[in-house]
N, C-alpha and C positions, 0 to 999 in steps of 0.2 A: 472228726472235725479238727482242724489245725488249732493248736493252743492260741488263745487270744483272738480268734476270728469267729465271726458270725456267719461266714459263708460256707455252705455245705459243698464239698467237692462233688463234681458230677462227671461221669464218664462221657456224657454227651457234650458238656460245655468245656471240659478240660479242667485241669487243676490251676487255680490262681497262684500267682507268686506268693511265697510264704511271708507273712508279716513277722517281725521280731519285736524286741523290746521297744516300747515307745511307738508302736504302730508303723515302723519303717518297713517298706517293701524291699525284699532282698533280690539279688540278681538271679536270673533263671538258670544260668550256667555257672558251675563252680562257685556257689554262693558263700563258701567259707575261705577266709584268708588266714593263713598262719603268719603271725607277726612276731618278730623279735623286738622287744621293747628295749629302749636305751636305759640300762640300769647296770650298775657295777655290783649289785648284790648277787652273790654266787647262786643262791637258791632260786633266783629268777632267770637264770641263764638257760632258757628253753623257749620254744615257740608257744604262743598263746593263740587260741582260735577266736576270730572275730567274724561277725556276719558282714557281708559286702552289700551295702544298699544298692538298689538298682541305679540310683543316680550316680554312683561312683564305679559302676561296672567297668566302663571303658578305661578309666584312669587308674584303678587299683590293680595294677599288674605287678607280677613278681619283680622285685628290685626297687620299687618306688618308696619314697619317704611318706609316712602317714602319721597322723595323730590319733591316739586311742585313749579311751577312758580306762584307767587301771587304779583300783582301790581309791576312787574318788579324785584322782589326779589326771590331768592331761599330760600324757607322755608321748615322746617321739618314738618312732620305730621304723622298721623296714618290713615290707611284705616279702616273705620268703617263698611262698607258693600259694596257689589257689587249688582247693580240693572240693569234691562234691559233697562231702559230709564230715561232720565233726564227731569225735569220740569223747568230747568234754563232758557229756552227760547233763548239761544244763542249757538254759536259753542263752544264746550268744548275744553279746553286746555288739552293736554295729560300729564299724569304723567311723570315727568322728570327722576325719578330713584326710584327703590326699594332699599332702603339702606340695608335692611337685609330681607331674606325670613322667618326669625323666627317670628312666630305670638305671639309677646310679650304682646299684649293687648287682654286678654280673654273677652268673652261676660260678664262674671260675674263681672270682674273688671271694664269694661266699664260702666255697669249699676250702679255699686257702685260709680264710679267717677261722673256720672251724678247726682246721688242722693245727694252726698256730696256737689257738686256745687250748687244744688238747695237749700240745707239747709243753706248754708253759703253765699248765694248770690254772689258766685264766678264764675269763668269760668272753664269749664271742662278741658281746656288745663293746667291751673294752678294745678288742682288736679292730672292730669296724670303725671305732672313733678315730683310729690311726689310718685306716684304709680309705675311708671316704672323706674328702675334705669338706669343710663347712660350706653350706650352700650360699651362692650369690645369685639372688632371684633374677636380676635383670639379665644375666647371661643366658638364662634358660628360655627367654622369649623366642619363639619360633625355632627352638632347637630341633634339628641340628643346622638348619639353613642359616641361622644367625651367625654361625662361625664362618666368616668370609675368608675361607682358606680352600685351596684346591683339594679335591678328593684324593685319597691315596692312589687310586688307579691312574690319576692324571699325572702323578709324579713318580712313576715306577722306574724311570730310567735313572740309574745312578750316575752322578757326574764324575765319570772316570771309573774304571774298575777298582775294586779295593786294593790299594797298594800293599806291598809286602815288605817295604823297607824296614819298618820297625820289627817285623817278625822274621826278617831274613837272617838275623844273627842267631836265631834259635835252631836247634837241631831239627825239630819237626814242626817249626812254626808255619812254613808254607803249606805243609800237609794239613795242619789244623784249619787254616783258612779255606783250603780247597774243600775239605769235608763239610765245613760250615756252609760254604756257598752252594754246595751240591744238595743241600737240604738235610744234612746229617745232624746229629746231636752229640758231638764230642764233649767230654768233660775234662778240663785241664787246669793244672796249677802252674802259674807262670811267675817268674821273678825277673822283671825288666831290670836292665842294668843302669839305664839313664833316666833321670827325672826331669830333663829339660830338652829343648830342641825338637827337631822333627822326628827323631828316633826315640823320644821319651814315651812314658806310659800312656799319655792321652792319645797319641797316635796309634798305639797298639789296640787300645779299647775301641777307638773309632773305626779302625780297619776291621775289627771283628764284627762290630755292629753293621758296617757296610756290607760285609760278606753275608750276614743273615738277611739284610735288606735286599740284596741282589737275588736271593732265593725266594723272594716274595713273602718273607716272614718278618715279624717284628722283633725288637730287641729291647732289653731293659737293663740299664747300667746304673749302679748305685755307688756313690762316692761319699767320703766323710763330711765334707763341708763345702761352702760356697766357692772357695778359691779353687778347689779341685773341679767343681762343677763348671766354673767359667772356662777353665782350660780344656775340659772335655768338650764343651759346647763349641769352642773355637776349632778344635781338631775335627769335629764332625762337619763343619761348614765346607771343608775342602773335599768331602767325599759323598755327601748325600744332600738332597735339596733341603733348604731351611724348613719348608712346610712339613717335612717328614719327622721333624724332631719336636718333642714336647718336653719342657723343663718343669719339674715338680719340686719345689722347695718352699717351705714356709717363709724363708727369708725374703722372697719376692712379694709377699703380701697375699691376701685372700683372693683378690680378683684375678691376677695373672695365673695363680695356681689353679683356681677352679676352671678358668678358661682352657688351660692346657689339659686338665683332667677331662673336660667335656670333649675336647678334640680327640683324645685317645679313645674315649667311650664311643664316639661316632665313627672311628676309623679314619679321621682326617689326618692323624699322625700315627706312625707305627714304631717310632723309636722313642722310648721314654728314658730320660736321664734325670737324676735327682739325688737327694739325700735319703736317709733311712726309710721314711714313710713311702717313698716312691717304689719300694719293693712290692707294694700292693697295686701298682698302677694297672688299669684295665686295658692292657695292650692286646690287640686282636692278633690271632695267629702267631702267638709268641714262639720265637725260635731260639732265642739266646737270653740268658740271664748272666750278669757279670757283677762282681763286687771288687772294688779297688781298696786295698789296704784294710782287710777285714779285722786286723788286730787293733785298729783305732777304736777307742771306747765311744767315739761319737756315733758309731753304728748301733749302739745300744739305746733303745727307747727308754726314756726316763719315767714313763708312766706305765702302770700295770697293763699287760703282764710282763713288761721289761724284755720284750723280744729283741733279738739281735738280727740285724738285716741279713747277715750271712745265712742264718738258719731259715729265715723266711724264704730267701731265694732258693735254698736247697730243697725245701718242701715244695716250692713252686716248680722247680726243675723236675722233681719226681712226679708230681701230679700232672703236669702238662707235657712231659716228655721232651723238654727243651735241652739245648746245649748249655753248658755251665762253664764260666771262666772265673777263676779265683786268682787274682793278681795282686802283687805287692812286691816292693823291693826286698822285704824280709818275708819269711813264711811263718805263720802262726802254728801253734801246736795242733789246733783244730784242723787246719788244712793238711798238716802232716799226717794226722790220723786218717783222713780221707784218702791220702795217697797210699799209705801203708795198707789200708783196707782194700785198695784196688778200685775205689769208687771214682777217683780222679787220677789222671795220668800227668806226671811232671813233664813240662816242656822246658828243657834246660838249654844251656849254652856251652859250646866248646870252651875248654880252659884257655886255649890260645886267644880266642875272641874276648874272653873275660879280661885277660891281661892287657889287651889293646884298648879296651873300652873304659875300664874303671880307673880311678885315681890311685896313686901310690899311697899306702897307709903306713904310718909310723906310730908305734906305741912308745910312750915315754917311760913305760915300766919295764921294757926289755933290758937285758944285760948290757947291750951295747950303749943304749942311751943312759943307763945308770952309771956306766963307767965315765961317760962324758960329763954327766951332770948328776952328782950324788944326791942332790936335793930335789930331783925331779918328782919323787913320789909324794913329797909334802908341799911343794910349791903349786899354787893354783895355776900359774902360767909358767911352766918350765921353759928352759932356754930353747929347746927344740920347737916349742909352740911359738915363742916370740920370734925365732928366726924364720919359721914358716910364714908368719904373718908379714914380716918385713919384706921377704922376697916375693910373696904373693901379691903384695900391694904394688909392686912394680909392673905386674901383668894384668891386674884387674881387681874386682871386688874379692874380699875375704870374708867368709862366714865364721862367726863365733857363736857356738851353741852353748847356752847355759841352762841350768836346771830350774832356776826360780825367777819369778817376775818381781817387780818392785825394786827397791833400793837395798834395804837390809831386811828381808822378809822374816827373819827370826833373830832374837837377841838372847844372850845368855849372861849369867853372872860372871864377871871377870875373875872372881876369886875361885868359885867352886864349879863353874861351867854348867850349873843347872839352868834349864830353860827359864827365861824371865816370864812371869805370869801376871795377868791383870788382877789387881786387888778387888775388882768389882765382880768379874765373872769367871776368873781363872783362865781366860783366853790368852793366847800367845801375844807378846809385845813385839812391835816392829818399828822400823824407821822409814818414813816416806821420803826423806831427803837428807842432805848434809846437815842442815841447821834445824831439822824438825825435832820435835819432842817425841820420846817413846809413846807409842799409842797402841791400844788393843786392836787386834785384827778382827775381833768378834763384835765388840760393843762400841768401838771407836773412842773409848774413854782415854784421855791423856794420862800419862803417869810420870809427871815431872819429879816426884819425890819417891820414886820406887825404892824398895828395900827388899833384899833377897830373904825369902822365908826360910831358907836352909842355913845360911851362914851369917846373915845380917849385913852383908856388904851392900854398898850402894852404887858401885860402878858397873856399867854394862859394856859388853863387847858384841860384835856381830857374830852370830852363830852361823850365818850363811850370807853369801853375797848375791844380790839380785842383778837383773839385767841392767838397771839404771846405774848401779854402782860400778859394774863391769865396764859399761860404756864410758863412764867418767874416767876410770883408771886407764883404759886403752887410749882415750883421747889425750891424756897426759903423756903416755908412752910413745904415741905416734903423733906429735904436734903437726898441725896443718892438714891432717887427714880427716875427711868427712866420716862421721860416725852416725850410722842409722840404727835405730832400735825397732824391734818388732816383738810385741808381747801384749798380753792382756786384751784390752779393747782397742789397742792401736796396732793391729796386725796388718802388715803390708803384704800384698800379693806378689809383687814383682819389684826388682831393683834394676837399675841400668847397668851398663857394662863399664862404667867409670870406676876409677880407683876409690874404694871406700871400704870401711869396716862395717859389717852388718852384724849387729849383736841381737840375737833372737833367742827366745825361750824354746824349749823342745816342742815341736809341733807347729811353731809359728814362723818357720824359716821361709823367707820370700824366695822366689825363683829368679835367678839372674839370667838375663837374655842369652848370653853365650856361656853360661856356666861360671861357677866360682873358680878363681885361681887356686884357692886353698880353703880349708875348713879346719877350725880348731874345735874339738869336741871336749868341752870342759865339764867339770863336776860329775864325771862318770861314776866315781865311787859313791857319791851322794845318791845318784839315781839307783845304783845297784843295791844300796843298803836299805831301801824302803822295805817296810815290813809287809810284804805281799808276795804271794806265791809267784806272781808273774813279773817280779821286778827285773830279773835278767832278760826274759823274753821281750818285755816292753822296751827296755833300754837298748837292746840290740836292734830292735825295729826302728827306734828313733835315730840311732846312729846310721843305719843303712839309708833311711830316708834323707838324712842330711848329706851323707857322702855321695849319694846318687846325683846331687846337684852340682858336683865338682867336675871339672874337666878331666878327660882321660890322662893317664900318666904320660903318654908320649907328648901331650900338649903342656906338660908341666904341672898337672893337677896333683895336689898333695893334701892328705888328711892326717891330722895329728890327734890321737886320742890319749887322754891322760889317765884313764882308769887302770887299776891294777889286777882286775879279775882276768886270769889267763884264758878261760873258756870263752868269755864274752869278747875280749879284744882279739882273740885268735880267730873267731868267726869273721870279724871285720878284716883282719889282716889277710886271710885267705880268700875273702869275699865268698863265703860259703854259708848263706842263710839257711839252706836246706839241711846242711850238716848240723847246725846249731839246733834247729827245730827237731831233728831226729834225736839228738842227745837229750834235749829237754823232755820230749815225749817218752823216751825210754825210762827216764827217772820217774816221771809221773806214773807210768805203768807199774814200775816196781813198788812205788809207794801207794798205789791205788788212789791217785788224786786226779782231779779234772785236768785235761779232758779225757783221761783214760777211763773215767767213770763219770756219771752224772751226779749232780749235787743239788739238794734243795735246802734253802735256809728258811727257818721259821722264826720270826722276830716279833716280840710283843711282851706284855706283862708276864711274869713268871707263871702265874696260875693258868693263864690262857694258853701259853706255849706248852706247858706240861699236859694240859687237858687235850689239846689238839694232837700232839705227837703220841700221847698214850692211845688215843682212839685210832690213829693211823697204824701204829704198831700192832694193835689188837686185830684190826681188819686184815693186815698183811699176814700175820701169823695164822689167821683162819684160812688164808689162801695158800699157806705153805711157803711164804716168802719171808726171808730174813734179810734185813738191811743193817748197815753199820751207822751208828749215830755218834755224835759228839755234842755234849752240852746237856742241859742248858748252861750257858756261861754268860756272865754279865757283859754288856756291851761296853767297850771303851768309849768314854765320853768324847766324841769328835765334833760336837756342835755346842754352841752356847745354850744356857738353860732355856732360852726362849724357843729353841728348836723343837721339832716334833718328837724327838726321842728323848727319854729321860734316863737317868742313871739306874733306874729300877728295871729297865727293860733287859731282857735276856735273849739269847739266840741259840737255837739248836740246829745242827747241821745233819742232814741225812745223805748218805752216800749209797748209790746203787748202780749196778752194771747196766749197760745198754740193753742187754737181753731181757732184763726185767723192767725196763724203763716204762713201757706202755702200761703195764699192770700197776706199777707203783704210782705213776702220775695220775692214773684213773682214781686210785684210792685217795690220793691227796686232794683231788678235785672234789670228789663226792663227799668226803669228810668235811671239807671246808664249807660246802653248801649246807650240809646237815647242821653244823655248828652255827652257821649264820642264821638258819631258819629258826633254831631253838632259842637263840640269843641268851644262851646259858652263861657265856663268858665274854670277855672283851674280844674284839677282832684281832687277828694276827696278820702280819705281813708274810706272804708266801712268795719266794723268788726261786726260780730254777736257773741253774747254770750262771749265777751271778759271778762276775769276774773279780769283784771287790770284797768278797766275803772271806777269802783266804789270803 
């Protein structure tokens, strides 16, 4: 007799459907649903078996959202699969509710989320929070018929064949497009020369997507921010039907984002473009994945497990056998490692073409400029930069790139040059304007009576000059000239072709319609002196991104860089981003630093960090694996006392080679789950391959 039932099964009458807890009748076919609940707890990162009530049999399909009872709580989750029986060894609790019958979690995205969680020692639930956007119920009514958009089959004709003008300057660019259009899966690293106009990078990515589309496959293109996304979307309009493109970004709001997600899910659109979370888009028959400017830290998810969009796309390319395009004006050391390993092929440009296409670059630190202007290395705006701006303004807009936002973002003591600190929270003091009082950047407390804690002096001076102060100074130097600023929350996407000075912080440079006549790259030494392993690499990337917005040298385009680092400025002078990446990677290999090796950072209270790392090292030693560790070391206080981290927190770094990465990450993940289940210590933060920990 079935437990909890008074009905005796009979061979003549057949077996009744099995009742479960609460007297609910279960489905006759595949009565067990394996559900992944939404929880960030590491020890709950596994499927749980639930009974499928007969009333929910049709709706409770793999990939749908459900509500379940777990430990007395109603939790959301996803049905991963339906099976005939459970090995749980106890009476199953029935599914409480099918939230939506739409199967939002596809098998491909489920497998990708599992691989991302395994790579970053995270939980699958955390990854799915990024992969599947929040539900908008009214959009699911009559899905997919409610999406009043032509089917993909109805828009298969590409509006014109994929052009090759943007790829024509590359040695094997046309061959790459032909291979892609023929249904192949090439993998390439590309460094476009121009950042504006019809031959700019948006046209290159759009033409690659159109080539994949012409082969009957889908494409997935990921860019850092909304400005890049707008440009890419516009470039695609000239090559493929609007209905074939779906835009995925949180900046558009939940309704447009979820509508486009459903379009991709239903096959109504086959080209997905978006920011970092779009890497998980459910594109059908995926043929191409592409990432623009992978060195931009906007590609890094700010929530656990802190996945990088580039790595997500690489995993997806491997799992689904797609083509892969990694493009950027500069080349990251991670992409260079893929090139040197033979995983990706560089698609480069003839040197003669480079000289015709890029602007002329002048360094104020070279011997010739030093002879003309002995004070060039200490002046913020050397004579060569001033002259370039003066002459450039006669032909069009001039870009001025600065390192810091604000007016005077840091202040120092005029006597001893020590940084000026707030007496309330020890945060840095800054000036918001010409007549403003010194004010703390952390707690906003004014400091009208500031006194130096080192020497007792009371006079302040600017430790650095921000974009607003620079704009003010340039306005006085070039009277009558329009000065435009772009920084902080006032970032401009484009500027006109008129004569103007455009002062922008790094990464906030607007695009000029016909390119800039000149660009001044200021504060280079300030960028290069940052205490981070990637200071040089990141600075060179920002220089190339700005210089690519300038007209070619034959059209009078000129870039002036004021830094003194020979290796960094030399890469820009030669326009050789690949050579600089190769040099940087060789140094990292020699020193065994990322990305030559993988790195894990464990952060938290000292006792918790020591307990966790001790358990990890013991498990690895049992498996015959030895890793290099650094720490625990106290964290430098980089946030006000009200922040989440305290001065008592420490960090330990673990370095391990790629050959042992799978085994090491598995131990990191299992140990974290075990520690969390026992609750013996405080939790620790575990991050893999974080770019800001060194």
